[in-house]
DSSP file (Angstrom, degrees, kcal/mol; ACC not computed):
  #  RESIDUE AA STRUCTURE BP1 BP2  ACC     N-H-->O    O-->H-N    N-H-->O    O-->H-N    TCO  KAPPA ALPHA  PHI   PSI    X-CA   Y-CA   Z-CA
    1    1 A M              0   0    0      0, 0.0     2,-0.5     0, 0.0    39,-0.2   0.000 360.0 360.0 360.0 137.8   -7.4    4.8   -8.0
    2    2 A V  B     -A   39   0A   0     37,-1.8    37,-0.7     3,-0.0     2,-0.3  -0.846 360.0-175.0 -97.8 129.6   -7.2    3.8   -4.4
    3    3 A T     >  -     0   0    0     -2,-0.5     4,-1.1    35,-0.1     3,-0.5  -0.811  40.7-109.5-121.0 164.5   -4.3    5.2   -2.4
    4    4 A K  H  > S+     0   0    0     -2,-0.3     4,-0.7     1,-0.2     3,-0.4   0.851 118.4  61.8 -58.5 -34.4   -3.0    4.7    1.2
    5    5 A Q  H >4 S+     0   0    0      1,-0.2     3,-0.8     2,-0.2    -1,-0.2   0.897 103.2  48.7 -59.4 -41.4   -4.2    8.2    1.9
    6    6 A L  H 34 S+     0   0    0     -3,-0.5    -1,-0.2     1,-0.2    -2,-0.2   0.770 111.1  51.2 -69.3 -25.4   -7.8    7.2    1.1
    7    7 A L  H >< S+     0   0    0     -4,-1.1     3,-2.4    -3,-0.4    -1,-0.2   0.475  76.6 130.6 -92.5  -2.8   -7.5    4.1    3.3
    8    8 A K  T << S+     0   0    0     -3,-0.8    -3,-0.0    -4,-0.7    -4,-0.0  -0.280  77.4  15.0 -55.8 127.6   -6.2    5.9    6.4
    9    9 A G  T 3  S+     0   0    0      1,-0.3    -1,-0.3     3,-0.0     3,-0.1   0.351  95.8 124.4  90.7  -6.2   -8.2    4.8    9.5
   10   10 A L  S <  S-     0   0    0     -3,-2.4    -1,-0.3     1,-0.1     5,-0.0  -0.518  71.2 -91.1 -83.4 155.8   -9.8    1.8    7.9
   11   11 A P    >   -     0   0    0      0, 0.0     3,-2.2     0, 0.0     4,-0.1  -0.216  40.0-105.4 -61.7 158.0   -9.4   -1.6    9.4
   12   12 A E  G >  S+     0   0    0      1,-0.3     3,-1.6     2,-0.2     6,-0.2   0.846 119.2  58.4 -54.6 -39.0   -6.5   -3.8    8.3
   13   13 A D  G 3  S+     0   0    0      1,-0.3    -1,-0.3     5,-0.1    -3,-0.0   0.469  90.9  72.8 -76.0   2.6   -8.7   -6.1    6.2
   14   14 A A  G <   +     0   0    0     -3,-2.2    -1,-0.3    -7,-0.1    -2,-0.2   0.421  69.4 123.9 -90.7   0.8   -9.8   -3.1    4.2
   15   15 A E  S X> S-     0   0    0     -3,-1.6     4,-1.7    -4,-0.1     3,-0.7  -0.286  73.4-121.0 -59.5 145.3   -6.4   -2.9    2.5
   16   16 A P  H 3> S+     0   0    0      0, 0.0     4,-2.2     0, 0.0     9,-0.2   0.841 111.8  60.3 -59.2 -33.4   -6.6   -3.1   -1.3
   17   17 A A  H 3> S+     0   0    0      1,-0.2     4,-1.2     2,-0.2     8,-0.1   0.883 104.7  49.7 -62.6 -36.5   -4.4   -6.2   -1.4
   18   18 A H  H <> S+     0   0    0     -3,-0.7     4,-0.5     1,-0.2     3,-0.4   0.918 110.9  48.4 -66.7 -43.4   -7.1   -8.0    0.7
   19   19 A A  H ><>S+     0   0    0     -4,-1.7     5,-2.3     1,-0.2     3,-1.0   0.831 104.7  61.6 -65.1 -31.1   -9.8   -6.8   -1.6
   20   20 A G  H ><5S+     0   0    0     -4,-2.2     3,-1.6     1,-0.3    -1,-0.2   0.846  94.4  61.1 -62.9 -34.0   -7.7   -8.0   -4.5
   21   21 A A  H 3<5S+     0   0    0     -4,-1.2    -1,-0.3    -3,-0.4    -2,-0.2   0.738 106.3  47.4 -64.8 -20.9   -7.8  -11.6   -3.1
   22   22 A H  T <<5S-     0   0    0     -3,-1.0    -1,-0.3    -4,-0.5    -2,-0.2   0.318 119.8-110.2-101.1   5.5  -11.6  -11.3   -3.6
   23   23 A G  T < 5S+     0   0    0     -3,-1.6    22,-0.4     2,-0.2    -3,-0.2   0.700  86.7 117.1  76.6  19.8  -11.3  -10.0   -7.2
   24   24 A L  S   <S+     0   0    0     -5,-2.3    18,-2.1    20,-0.2     2,-0.3   0.743  75.2  28.5 -92.0 -25.4  -12.6   -6.5   -6.3
   25   25 A V  E     -B   41   0A   0     -6,-0.4     2,-0.4    16,-0.3    16,-0.2  -0.943  68.4-138.6-133.3 156.4   -9.4   -4.6   -7.1
   26   26 A E  E     -B   40   0A   0     14,-3.3    14,-2.1    -2,-0.3     2,-0.5  -0.954  17.9-144.6-115.2 134.8   -6.6   -5.0   -9.6
   27   27 A R  E     -B   39   0A   0     -2,-0.4     2,-0.5    12,-0.2    12,-0.2  -0.851  13.3-172.4-104.4 129.6   -3.0   -4.2   -8.5
   28   28 A T  E     -B   38   0A   0     10,-2.9    10,-2.9    -2,-0.5     2,-0.6  -0.985   9.1-156.1-121.8 123.1   -0.5   -2.7  -10.9
   29   29 A L  E     -B   37   0A   0     -2,-0.5     8,-0.2     8,-0.2    -2,-0.0  -0.876   7.8-152.8 -99.9 121.3    3.2   -2.4   -9.8
   30   30 A H  E     -B   36   0A   0      6,-3.4     2,-2.4    -2,-0.6     6,-1.4  -0.816  19.0-127.0 -94.6 129.8    5.1    0.3  -11.6
   31   31 A P        +     0   0    0      0, 0.0     2,-0.2     0, 0.0    -1,-0.1  -0.407  64.7 124.9 -77.9  70.2    8.9   -0.4  -11.8
   32   32 A T        -     0   0    0     -2,-2.4     4,-0.0     4,-0.1    -2,-0.0  -0.725  67.1 -84.6-119.0 170.1   10.0    3.0  -10.4
   33   33 A V  S    S+     0   0    0     -2,-0.2     3,-0.0     1,-0.2     0, 0.0  -0.977 124.9  26.6-119.8 116.7   12.3    3.9   -7.5
   34   34 A P  S    S-     0   0    0      0, 0.0    -1,-0.2     0, 0.0    -2,-0.1   0.656 116.4-110.3 -69.8 160.9   10.7    3.9   -5.0
   35   35 A P        -     0   0    0      0, 0.0     2,-0.5     0, 0.0    -2,-0.1  -0.283  29.6-149.7 -60.0 142.0    8.1    1.3   -6.3
   36   36 A Q  E     - B   0  30A   0     -6,-1.4    -6,-3.4    -4,-0.0     2,-0.4  -0.962   8.1-163.4-116.6 130.9    4.7    2.7   -7.0
   37   37 A V  E     - B   0  29A   0     -2,-0.5     2,-0.4    -8,-0.2    -8,-0.2  -0.944   3.4-166.6-115.6 134.4    1.6    0.5   -6.7
   38   38 A E  E     - B   0  28A   0    -10,-2.9   -10,-2.9    -2,-0.4     2,-0.4  -0.965   2.5-160.8-121.9 136.3   -1.7    1.4   -8.2
   39   39 A Y  E     +AB   2  27A   0    -37,-0.7   -37,-1.8    -2,-0.4     2,-0.3  -0.958  10.5 179.5-117.1 133.6   -5.1   -0.2   -7.4
   40   40 A T  E     - B   0  26A   0    -14,-2.1   -14,-3.3    -2,-0.4     2,-0.2  -0.960  32.9-103.8-129.6 150.8   -8.1    0.1   -9.6
   41   41 A L  E     - B   0  25A   0     -2,-0.3   -16,-0.3   -16,-0.2     2,-0.1  -0.487  30.8-142.0 -71.9 139.6  -11.6   -1.4   -9.2
   42   42 A T     >  -     0   0    0    -18,-2.1     4,-2.7    -2,-0.2     5,-0.2  -0.340  37.8 -89.8 -85.2 177.5  -12.5   -4.4  -11.3
   43   43 A E  H  > S+     0   0    0      1,-0.2     4,-2.0     2,-0.2     5,-0.1   0.927 131.0  48.5 -58.0 -46.3  -15.9   -4.9  -12.7
   44   44 A P  H  > S+     0   0    0      0, 0.0     4,-0.9     0, 0.0    -1,-0.2   0.884 111.8  51.0 -61.7 -35.1  -17.2   -6.8   -9.6
   45   45 A G  H >4 S+     0   0    0    -22,-0.4     3,-0.6     1,-0.2     4,-0.4   0.905 109.5  49.0 -66.0 -41.5  -15.7   -4.0   -7.5
   46   46 A R  H >< S+     0   0    0     -4,-2.7     3,-1.1     1,-0.2     4,-0.4   0.843 104.0  61.1 -66.1 -32.6  -17.4   -1.3   -9.5
   47   47 A A  H 3< S+     0   0    0     -4,-2.0     4,-0.3     1,-0.3     3,-0.3   0.787 104.1  50.0 -65.2 -26.1  -20.7   -3.3   -9.2
   48   48 A L  T <X S+     0   0    0     -4,-0.9     4,-2.6    -3,-0.6    -1,-0.3   0.543  84.4  94.2 -86.8  -7.5  -20.5   -2.8   -5.4
   49   49 A R  H <> S+     0   0    0     -3,-1.1     4,-2.8    -4,-0.4     5,-0.3   0.897  82.4  50.1 -55.3 -48.0  -19.9    0.9   -5.5
   50   50 A T  H  > S+     0   0    0     -4,-0.4     4,-2.1    -3,-0.3    -1,-0.2   0.906 113.7  46.3 -59.1 -42.9  -23.5    1.9   -5.1
   51   51 A T  H  > S+     0   0    0     -4,-0.3     4,-2.4     2,-0.2    -1,-0.2   0.920 113.6  47.8 -66.2 -44.9  -23.9   -0.3   -2.1
   52   52 A V  H  X S+     0   0    0     -4,-2.6     4,-2.6     1,-0.2    -2,-0.2   0.907 112.1  49.5 -65.0 -42.0  -20.7    0.9   -0.4
   53   53 A V  H  X S+     0   0    0     -4,-2.8     4,-2.8    -5,-0.2    -1,-0.2   0.913 111.0  50.1 -63.6 -42.1  -21.5    4.5   -1.0
   54   54 A A  H  X S+     0   0    0     -4,-2.1     4,-2.4    -5,-0.3    -2,-0.2   0.911 111.9  47.8 -63.0 -42.3  -25.0    4.0    0.5
   55   55 A L  H  X S+     0   0    0     -4,-2.4     4,-2.7     2,-0.2     5,-0.2   0.911 112.5  49.8 -63.6 -42.3  -23.5    2.3    3.6
   56   56 A H  H  X S+     0   0    0     -4,-2.6     4,-3.0     2,-0.2     5,-0.2   0.947 112.2  46.8 -60.4 -48.9  -20.9    5.1    3.9
   57   57 A D  H  X S+     0   0    0     -4,-2.8     4,-2.0     1,-0.2    -2,-0.2   0.912 114.3  46.8 -61.6 -43.6  -23.6    7.8    3.7
   58   58 A R  H  X S+     0   0    0     -4,-2.4     4,-1.4     2,-0.2    -1,-0.2   0.922 114.7  46.6 -65.5 -44.3  -25.9    6.1    6.2
   59   59 A T  H  X S+     0   0    0     -4,-2.7     4,-3.0     1,-0.2     5,-0.3   0.922 111.2  51.8 -63.1 -44.3  -23.0    5.4    8.6
   60   60 A H  H  X>S+     0   0    0     -4,-3.0     4,-2.0     1,-0.2     5,-1.0   0.874 105.4  57.0 -60.3 -37.6  -21.8    9.0    8.3
   61   61 A Q  H  <5S+     0   0    0     -4,-2.0     4,-0.4    -5,-0.2    -1,-0.2   0.884 116.1  34.5 -60.5 -40.6  -25.3   10.2    9.1
   62   62 A Y  H  <5S+     0   0    0     -4,-1.4    -2,-0.2    -3,-0.3    -1,-0.2   0.828 122.9  42.5 -87.1 -33.6  -25.4    8.4   12.4
   63   63 A V  H  <5S+     0   0    0     -4,-3.0    -3,-0.2    -5,-0.2    -2,-0.2   0.927 126.7  29.4 -79.7 -46.1  -21.8    8.6   13.5
   64   64 A V  T  <5       0   0    0     -4,-2.0    -3,-0.2    -5,-0.3    -2,-0.1   0.814 360.0 360.0 -86.5 -33.0  -21.1   12.2   12.6
   65   65 A G      <       0   0    0     -5,-1.0    -4,-0.2    -4,-0.4    -3,-0.1   0.458 360.0 360.0 106.2 360.0  -24.6   13.4   13.1
């Protein structure tokens, strides 16, 4: 599940709703007060996981050191 906490510091277009428009995540709205929204990866989103993790690791290596 993707939460706002995990997205802190990411660019605006990295929001799960934006990824949903591309079919990478699925949005589930729970009818609670306050409303709770849950995002899960779709099959195409899961297929990109290896690539995204590799990019993250490589970037982290150069940015953080």
